[in-house]
C-alpha positions as CSV (number, residue, x, y, z in Angstrom):
1,M,7.6,209.8,177.5
2,A,6.7,212.9,179.7
3,M,7.6,212.9,183.7
4,P,4.5,215.1,185.4
5,Q,6.6,216.6,187.9
6,T,8.8,218.1,186.0
7,V,7.7,218.2,182.6
8,T,11.2,216.2,181.2
9,T,11.3,214.4,178.3
10,M,13.2,211.4,178.8
11,R,15.4,211.7,175.6
12,H,16.3,214.6,177.4
13,H,16.6,213.8,180.7
14,P,20.3,214.2,181.8
15,F,20.9,210.4,182.6
16,A,18.9,208.9,179.6
17,D,22.1,208.9,177.8
18,R,23.8,207.1,180.4
19,A,21.1,204.6,181.0
20,V,20.9,203.8,176.9
21,A,24.7,203.4,177.5
22,A,24.5,200.9,179.8
23,A,21.7,198.8,178.7
24,R,23.7,198.7,175.2
25,R,27.0,197.4,177.2
26,T,24.8,194.4,178.6
27,F,23.0,193.6,175.2
28,E,26.0,193.5,173.5
29,G,28.0,191.6,176.2
30,P,28.1,187.9,177.7
31,W,24.6,188.0,178.9
32,S,22.6,188.3,175.6
33,K,25.4,185.7,174.0
34,M,24.3,183.2,176.7
35,K,21.7,179.7,176.4
36,P,18.5,180.6,178.2
37,Y,19.2,177.5,180.6
38,E,22.5,179.3,181.3
39,R,21.1,183.0,182.4
40,Q,18.7,180.9,184.4
41,H,21.0,179.0,186.2
42,I,22.7,182.4,187.5
43,L,19.3,183.9,188.1
44,L,18.3,181.0,189.9
45,K,21.8,181.0,192.4
46,L,20.8,184.8,192.6
47,A,17.3,183.9,193.8
48,D,18.9,181.2,196.4
49,L,22.0,183.8,197.6
50,V,19.0,186.7,197.9
51,E,16.5,183.9,199.9
52,K,19.8,182.8,202.2
53,H,20.4,186.4,203.2
54,M,17.1,187.7,203.3
55,E,16.9,188.8,206.9
56,E,20.1,191.1,206.3
57,L,19.0,192.4,203.3
58,S,15.2,193.1,205.2
59,T,17.4,195.1,207.9
60,L,19.2,196.8,205.0
61,D,16.1,197.6,203.2
62,T,14.5,199.2,206.1
63,L,17.6,201.1,206.9
64,D,17.5,202.6,203.5
65,M,14.2,203.1,203.1
66,G,12.8,203.8,206.8
67,A,10.1,200.8,205.9
68,P,8.9,199.3,209.0
69,I,10.8,196.0,209.4
70,S,7.6,193.7,209.3
71,R,7.2,195.2,205.4
72,T,10.4,194.9,204.3
73,R,10.1,191.1,206.3
74,D,7.2,189.8,204.7
75,R,8.0,187.9,201.8
76,R,6.9,185.0,199.6
77,P,8.1,181.7,199.1
78,K,9.8,180.9,195.6
79,D,7.2,178.5,195.0
80,E,4.0,181.1,195.4
81,L,6.3,183.9,193.1
82,A,5.4,181.4,190.2
83,D,2.0,182.6,189.8
84,G,2.5,186.2,190.3
85,P,2.1,188.8,188.1
86,C,5.4,187.9,185.7
87,A,4.2,184.4,185.6
88,A,4.3,183.0,182.4
89,P,0.9,181.8,180.9
């Protein structure tokens, strides 16, 4: 994969080896051995925590990116996310 800005290929990028190693550790770790419903439970808990702390996360995101707070606070309820681009057919 070429990066047009630098004409650097990903396989020669200095962070590629670290990214591959991190992905391999994750794949070989406990996550890949969990049952789908166990992973779902963890991800739903994470979603609940994100929703619970959305105000704080929005503020941090605004401070980090410099985007208007109105943009970072503009979120959709979970029900609407089910119809998004990653939704199952």
